[in-house]
Backbone as JSON Lines, residues from 0, in Angstrom:
{"i":0,"aa":"M","n":[26.41,133.03,174.65],"ca":[26.95,132.26,175.75],"c":[28.2,132.94,176.27]}
{"i":1,"aa":"A","n":[28.39,132.92,177.57],"ca":[29.52,133.56,178.21],"c":[30.82,132.84,177.86]}
{"i":2,"aa":"N","n":[31.9,133.61,177.81],"ca":[33.21,133.05,177.54],"c":[33.9,132.75,178.87]}
{"i":3,"aa":"H","n":[34.08,131.46,179.18],"ca":[34.67,131.06,180.46],"c":[35.31,129.7,180.33]}
{"i":4,"aa":"D","n":[36.01,129.28,181.38],"ca":[36.68,127.97,181.34],"c":[36.02,126.98,182.3]}
{"i":5,"aa":"Y","n":[34.77,127.19,182.62],"ca":[34.05,126.26,183.5],"c":[33.43,125.14,182.67]}
{"i":6,"aa":"D","n":[33.49,123.93,183.18],"ca":[32.77,122.81,182.59],"c":[31.42,122.73,183.31]}
{"i":7,"aa":"L","n":[30.44,123.36,182.73],"ca":[29.13,123.43,183.37],"c":[28.47,122.05,183.41]}
{"i":8,"aa":"P","n":[27.7,121.8,184.46],"ca":[27.0,120.51,184.55],"c":[25.96,120.39,183.43]}
{"i":9,"aa":"P","n":[25.63,119.15,183.06],"ca":[24.69,118.95,181.95],"c":[23.31,119.56,182.19]}
{"i":10,"aa":"D","n":[22.9,119.66,183.44],"ca":[21.57,120.2,183.74],"c":[21.61,121.7,184.05]}
{"i":11,"aa":"W","n":[22.62,122.4,183.56],"ca":[22.82,123.82,183.87],"c":[21.58,124.65,183.53]}
{"i":12,"aa":"E","n":[21.0,124.45,182.38],"ca":[19.86,125.26,181.94],"c":[18.65,125.11,182.87]}
{"i":13,"aa":"E","n":[18.51,123.94,183.5],"ca":[17.36,123.7,184.38],"c":[17.61,124.17,185.81]}
{"i":14,"aa":"M","n":[18.85,124.51,186.14],"ca":[19.18,124.9,187.51],"c":[18.62,126.29,187.83]}
{"i":15,"aa":"T","n":[18.24,126.47,189.09],"ca":[17.77,127.78,189.54],"c":[18.97,128.71,189.7]}
{"i":16,"aa":"D","n":[18.71,130.0,189.8],"ca":[19.79,130.97,190.01],"c":[20.55,130.66,191.29]}
{"i":17,"aa":"E","n":[19.83,130.25,192.33],"ca":[20.45,129.91,193.6],"c":[21.38,128.7,193.45]}
{"i":18,"aa":"A","n":[20.92,127.7,192.74],"ca":[21.72,126.49,192.52],"c":[22.96,126.82,191.68]}
{"i":19,"aa":"K","n":[22.79,127.68,190.67],"ca":[23.94,128.09,189.85],"c":[24.97,128.84,190.7]}
{"i":20,"aa":"S","n":[24.5,129.74,191.54],"ca":[25.39,130.49,192.42],"c":[26.16,129.55,193.35]}
{"i":21,"aa":"R","n":[25.46,128.6,193.93],"ca":[26.1,127.62,194.83],"c":[27.14,126.8,194.05]}
{"i":22,"aa":"W","n":[26.8,126.4,192.82],"ca":[27.72,125.61,192.02],"c":[29.0,126.41,191.72]}
{"i":23,"aa":"Y","n":[28.82,127.69,191.31],"ca":[29.97,128.55,191.02],"c":[30.86,128.71,192.27]}
{"i":24,"aa":"T","n":[30.24,128.93,193.42],"ca":[31.0,129.09,194.66],"c":[31.79,127.83,194.97]}
{"i":25,"aa":"Q","n":[31.17,126.68,194.85],"ca":[31.87,125.42,195.12],"c":[33.0,125.2,194.12]}
{"i":26,"aa":"E","n":[32.78,125.53,192.87],"ca":[33.81,125.36,191.84],"c":[34.99,126.29,192.09]}
{"i":27,"aa":"R","n":[34.72,127.53,192.46],"ca":[35.82,128.45,192.77],"c":[36.61,127.99,193.98]}
{"i":28,"aa":"C","n":[35.93,127.47,194.99],"ca":[36.61,126.93,196.18],"c":[37.46,125.72,195.81]}
{"i":29,"aa":"R","n":[36.93,124.86,194.96],"ca":[37.68,123.68,194.53],"c":[38.94,124.09,193.78]}
{"i":30,"aa":"R","n":[38.8,125.05,192.89],"ca":[39.96,125.51,192.12],"c":[41.0,126.18,193.02]}
{"i":31,"aa":"Q","n":[40.54,126.95,193.97],"ca":[41.48,127.59,194.9],"c":[42.21,126.54,195.71]}
{"i":32,"aa":"A","n":[41.51,125.53,196.19],"ca":[42.14,124.47,196.98],"c":[43.18,123.72,196.14]}
{"i":33,"aa":"M","n":[42.91,123.54,194.87],"ca":[43.86,122.84,194.01],"c":[45.14,123.64,193.83]}
{"i":34,"aa":"R","n":[45.05,124.97,193.87],"ca":[46.23,125.81,193.71],"c":[47.08,125.86,194.97]}
{"i":35,"aa":"Q","n":[46.53,125.49,196.1],"ca":[47.24,125.57,197.36],"c":[47.9,124.24,197.7]}
{"i":36,"aa":"D","n":[49.03,124.32,198.38],"ca":[49.73,123.1,198.8],"c":[49.21,122.69,200.18]}
{"i":37,"aa":"T","n":[48.01,122.12,200.18],"ca":[47.38,121.66,201.41],"c":[46.91,120.22,201.17]}
{"i":38,"aa":"P","n":[46.6,119.49,202.23],"ca":[46.07,118.13,202.02],"c":[44.86,118.11,201.09]}
{"i":39,"aa":"A","n":[43.96,119.06,201.25],"ca":[42.77,119.09,200.4],"c":[43.16,119.38,198.95]}
{"i":40,"aa":"G","n":[44.08,120.29,198.75],"ca":[44.53,120.62,197.41],"c":[45.2,119.44,196.73]}
{"i":41,"aa":"R","n":[46.05,118.74,197.48],"ca":[46.72,117.56,196.92],"c":[45.71,116.46,196.6]}
{"i":42,"aa":"A","n":[44.73,116.28,197.47],"ca":[43.71,115.25,197.22],"c":[42.9,115.58,195.98]}
{"i":43,"aa":"L","n":[42.55,116.85,195.8],"ca":[41.79,117.26,194.62],"c":[42.62,117.07,193.34]}
{"i":44,"aa":"K","n":[43.92,117.36,193.42],"ca":[44.78,117.15,192.25],"c":[44.84,115.67,191.89]}
{"i":45,"aa":"R","n":[45.0,114.81,192.91],"ca":[45.04,113.37,192.64],"c":[43.72,112.9,192.03]}
{"i":46,"aa":"Q","n":[42.61,113.41,192.56],"ca":[41.29,113.04,192.04],"c":[41.16,113.47,190.57]}
{"i":47,"aa":"A","n":[41.61,114.67,190.25],"ca":[41.53,115.16,188.87],"c":[42.42,114.32,187.96]}
{"i":48,"aa":"E","n":[43.61,113.94,188.45],"ca":[44.51,113.1,187.65],"c":[43.89,111.73,187.38]}
{"i":49,"aa":"R","n":[43.27,111.14,188.4],"ca":[42.62,109.84,188.22],"c":[41.48,109.94,187.22]}
{"i":50,"aa":"A","n":[40.71,111.02,187.31],"ca":[39.59,111.2,186.38],"c":[40.1,111.34,184.95]}
{"i":51,"aa":"E","n":[41.2,112.07,184.76],"ca":[41.78,112.22,183.43],"c":[42.31,110.9,182.91]}
{"i":52,"aa":"Q","n":[42.98,110.12,183.77],"ca":[43.48,108.81,183.36],"c":[42.33,107.88,182.97]}
{"i":53,"aa":"H","n":[41.27,107.92,183.75],"ca":[40.09,107.09,183.44],"c":[39.49,107.49,182.1]}
{"i":54,"aa":"A","n":[39.38,108.8,181.86],"ca":[38.81,109.27,180.6],"c":[39.7,108.86,179.43]}
{"i":55,"aa":"E","n":[41.01,108.94,179.62],"ca":[41.94,108.55,178.57],"c":[41.84,107.06,178.27]}
{"i":56,"aa":"Q","n":[41.75,106.24,179.32],"ca":[41.61,104.8,179.13],"c":[40.3,104.47,178.41]}
{"i":57,"aa":"S","n":[39.24,105.18,178.76],"ca":[37.95,104.96,178.1],"c":[38.03,105.3,176.62]}
{"i":58,"aa":"R","n":[38.71,106.41,176.3],"ca":[38.88,106.79,174.89],"c":[39.69,105.74,174.14]}
{"i":59,"aa":"E","n":[40.76,105.24,174.78],"ca":[41.59,104.22,174.14],"c":[40.8,102.93,173.91]}
{"i":60,"aa":"Q","n":[40.0,102.53,174.89],"ca":[39.2,101.33,174.75],"c":[38.17,101.5,173.64]}
{"i":61,"aa":"Q","n":[37.57,102.66,173.57],"ca":[36.56,102.92,172.55],"c":[37.21,102.88,171.16]}
{"i":62,"aa":"T","n":[38.4,103.43,171.04],"ca":[39.11,103.42,169.77],"c":[39.47,101.99,169.37]}
{"i":63,"aa":"A","n":[39.91,101.2,170.35],"ca":[40.29,99.81,170.07],"c":[39.08,98.97,169.68]}
{"i":64,"aa":"Q","n":[37.91,99.3,170.16],"ca":[36.71,98.52,169.89],"c":[36.02,98.94,168.6]}
{"i":65,"aa":"T","n":[36.41,100.08,168.03],"ca":[35.78,100.57,166.81],"c":[36.3,99.73,165.65]}
{"i":66,"aa":"P","n":[35.41,99.07,164.93],"ca":[35.85,98.24,163.79],"c":[36.39,99.13,162.68]}
{"i":67,"aa":"P","n":[37.35,98.63,161.9],"ca":[37.88,99.44,160.8],"c":[36.8,99.69,159.76]}
{"i":68,"aa":"D","n":[36.94,100.77,159.06],"ca":[36.0,101.12,158.0],"c":[36.3,100.23,156.81]}
{"i":69,"aa":"T","n":[35.55,99.15,156.65],"ca":[35.84,98.16,155.62],"c":[35.68,98.72,154.22]}
{"i":70,"aa":"E","n":[34.74,99.63,154.02],"ca":[34.55,100.19,152.69],"c":[35.78,100.98,152.28]}
{"i":71,"aa":"R","n":[36.31,101.77,153.19],"ca":[37.49,102.57,152.9],"c":[38.7,101.66,152.7]}
{"i":72,"aa":"S","n":[38.8,100.58,153.49],"ca":[39.9,99.64,153.34],"c":[39.88,99.02,151.95]}
{"i":73,"aa":"C","n":[38.7,98.7,151.44],"ca":[38.59,98.11,150.1],"c":[39.02,99.11,149.04]}
{"i":74,"aa":"E","n":[38.63,100.37,149.2],"ca":[39.03,101.4,148.23],"c":[40.54,101.55,148.2]}
{"i":75,"aa":"T","n":[41.16,101.51,149.36],"ca":[42.6,101.67,149.44],"c":[43.29,100.5,148.73]}
{"i":76,"aa":"R","n":[42.79,99.28,148.96],"ca":[43.37,98.1,148.32],"c":[43.17,98.17,146.81]}
{"i":77,"aa":"S","n":[42.03,98.65,146.35],"ca":[41.74,98.72,144.93],"c":[42.66,99.71,144.22]}
{"i":78,"aa":"A","n":[42.98,100.79,144.93],"ca":[43.81,101.83,144.35],"c":[45.25,101.35,144.18]}
{"i":79,"aa":"A","n":[45.68,100.39,144.99],"ca":[47.07,99.91,144.94],"c":[47.29,98.94,143.87]}
């Protein structure tokens, strides 16, 4: 597998060469726009920040909903 910093789409293996090329072009354009101080670049940065915040909130909610490991809790109490 190639060494890169792209987050490839889940259906990457099924994509045609043309679709992969189009995806790479769009991704490079998106990254370039994010580096520039333009309305489009600022909008993309805000969108990326919102996506990261949403992902972080989802992780926090999932952690809060995970029940404690009762077997391990019992072992800890027994050891004390």
